[in-house]
C-alpha positions, 0 to 999 in steps of 0.5 A: 812380177808386177808393180805399182803404177807408179814404179811402171811409169819410173822403170818405162821412163829409165829404160825405153830406147825407141825415141828421145824421152825427156826421162828427167821430167816426169810422166804424164797419163794423158787421160783424154787421147782420141786415136780416130779412125775416120776414115783413116788415123792422122798417125799411123801407130808408130808416130803416135807411140813416139810423140808418147816417149817424145813427151814422156807420157807413159799412159793413156785414157785410149778411146777412138771413134769408132773403137777400132783404134783403141783396138790396135792399141790393145793389141799391140800391146805398147813398149812401154804406154800403159792403154787404159783402154774406155769404150765410145758410144760413137761410129761417126762423128754423126753419133754426137748428137744423137747416139743419147736417145739411140738404142743403137748406141747401148748394143754397141756398149755391150757388145764392145764389154764383151771384150773383155778389157775395157775400164770405161764409156765415153767420153761421150758428149751430153748437153743439160736435159739431153742427160735425162734420156733413158738410153743414158741412164741405161748405159749409167747404171751398166758402168755402174753394175758393170765397175766401169767410169764414165768419161762424160763431156757435159755441162753441170746440169748433164753433170748433177743428171747423171749423178741423180741417174746412179749415185754410185756413178764413177764420173771423169768430167772431160774440161772440168765443165770448161769455164765451171767457176772453181768455186763450183767445182769444189762444192761438185768434188765435196759432194761427190768423191766419185768424180774426177775432173780433168784438165783439157782446154779448161780456161783461168788454170793460168793468167797472162805469163803463165802464172797459177791462178789463185783460185786454182793454186787453192783448188789443187793445194786440196784437191790434187789428188782428185784430177787428171790430166788431158791431150783431147787429140779430137781433130788433127791439129791437136795431134800436130800441137800435142808436145805443146799442149803437154809443156803447158801442162809441165810449166803449172805443174812445176809450180807446184808441190812435188807431191801434188804435181806428181798426183796430178801428172800420173799419180790419180791415173795409177790410184784409178786404174791401176796397179798393173802387170808389167810386160 
């Protein structure tokens, strides 16, 4: 039996009894999650899954440093949590600063890909002209050849260079540039149909008091089929505040029309990565 991604989210919300679930609230797909293992995970696997279930997070774009954490999530096949694995080209945190000039990072990508289940590469970090490196281009071309997404934490210049490497690249833009003006984000959405901005740590979405800013409300009205949500659990404090992070998303999602909110919360992830096979 096969379920659409939407059906999976709904069924998972209704049947899970392993932890208290906010079943009355729409599911969330966390499109920027790290379960890092350097040197040891902050939470055990059971605790991580409990955090997801408590928040009705029924899908995750899973990465880790090193990739061991992602391996463990895939091997666990957790009931009710859809794991979409991405290859991280890092073994240790210091690799963030050097991976783009290191052929070993590309070898890591090739080796990990042989596991047969990855859907993308990233999250990886790039700034400005560092994206012009030959090993970055090799990674972009590899992703296009294997039909993988790229999950890039990058500034505007690096984003444009990535598309210059290969116009067929499919990019999830971590943090949507942090502070790139909404008007410029819209220009990129128009120019690059295979660009999906992800909203963790993104400034300016809400005003004082929590109301959506007019610029972002308008952007979501026109492009609700392009945005993704993420927790970015890159440090232990982000796991400790996970409930708050997801709660803040829910607060402004409730200010949108239901169809727009559902696309951003989980529908876009379903369209990119689903449907999935029911467990």
